[in-house]
C-alpha positions in Angstrom: 10.4 -1.7 -1.2 10.1 -1.4 2.5 7.8 1.3 3.9 6.8 1.9 7.6 2.9 2.0 8.5 1.1 2.8 11.8 -1.8 0.5 11.9 -4.6 1.0 14.7 -5.5 -2.3 16.4 -7.8 -1.3 18.9 -9.3 2.2 19.9 -6.1 3.1 21.6 -3.5 0.6 20.5 -1.1 1.4 17.5 1.2 -1.1 15.9 4.1 0.3 14.5 4.6 -1.9 11.3 7.2 -2.4 8.3 5.7 -3.6 5.3 7.4 -5.0 2.0 5.5 -3.5 -0.8 5.5 -4.5 -4.4 3.9 -2.4 -7.1 1.3 -4.6 -9.5 1.9 -4.3 -13.1 -0.8 -3.4 -15.9 -2.2 -6.1 -17.9 -0.8 -6.2 -21.6 -1.7 -8.2 -24.9 1.1 -10.7 -24.3 1.4 -10.4 -20.5 -1.3 -10.7 -17.7 -0.3 -8.4 -15.2 -0.8 -8.6 -11.3 -1.9 -6.5 -8.6 0.1 -4.9 -5.9 1.1 -6.7 -2.8 2.1 -6.3 0.8 3.5 -8.1 3.7 4.2 -7.4 7.3 7.5 -7.8 8.0 7.5 -6.1 11.4 4.9 -5.0 14.0 6.0 -3.6 17.1 3.8 -2.6 20.2 5.4 -0.3 22.5 9.0 -1.2 20.9 8.4 -4.7 21.3 8.3 -6.9 18.0 5.1 -9.1 18.5 4.6 -10.3 14.7 5.5 -13.8 16.0 2.7 -14.1 18.1 0.2 -12.7 15.6 -2.6 -14.8 13.9 -2.3 -14.9 10.1 -5.9 -13.1 9.7 -4.6 -9.9 11.8 -1.3 -10.0 9.3 -3.6 -10.3 6.2 -6.1 -7.8 7.7 -2.8 -5.0 8.1 -1.9 -6.0 4.6 -5.3 -4.8 3.4 -5.4 -1.8 5.0 -2.0 -0.7 4.0 -2.7 -1.3 0.4 -6.1 0.5 0.3 -4.3 3.6 2.2 -0.9 3.6 0.1 -2.6 3.3 -3.1 -5.3 5.8 -2.6 -2.3 8.1 -1.4 -0.2 7.2 -4.5 -3.5 8.2 -6.9 -3.6 11.6 -4.8 0.0 12.4 -6.4 -0.4 10.7 -9.9 -0.4 13.4 -12.7 -3.4 13.9 -14.9 -1.5 13.7 -18.1 -4.9 13.9 -20.2 -5.4 17.1 -19.0 -2.2 18.5 -19.9 -2.9 18.0 -23.3 -3.6 21.5 -25.1 -6.0 21.2 -27.8 -4.6 22.9 -31.1 -5.7 26.5 -31.8 -6.9 27.3 -35.1 -7.3 30.9 -36.8 
């Protein structure tokens, strides 16, 4: 899945990025599971593509910040199913 993401590179310098995101899988007894991953596939500064001149460390930093923000945002909208279960009522 490709998701748009704005990354603040410097105080007044923002990159418009396109991220490839793959959600993780939980661990099961017969499957080890894995965490979410994200890659920068496009990074534009003032509508100019600059991904080819960016260092790997900056691209990694963008991916880490994207995952932190995206997964925190995702957690806000995930319903709390445990709180929806009503205890049986006995007279």
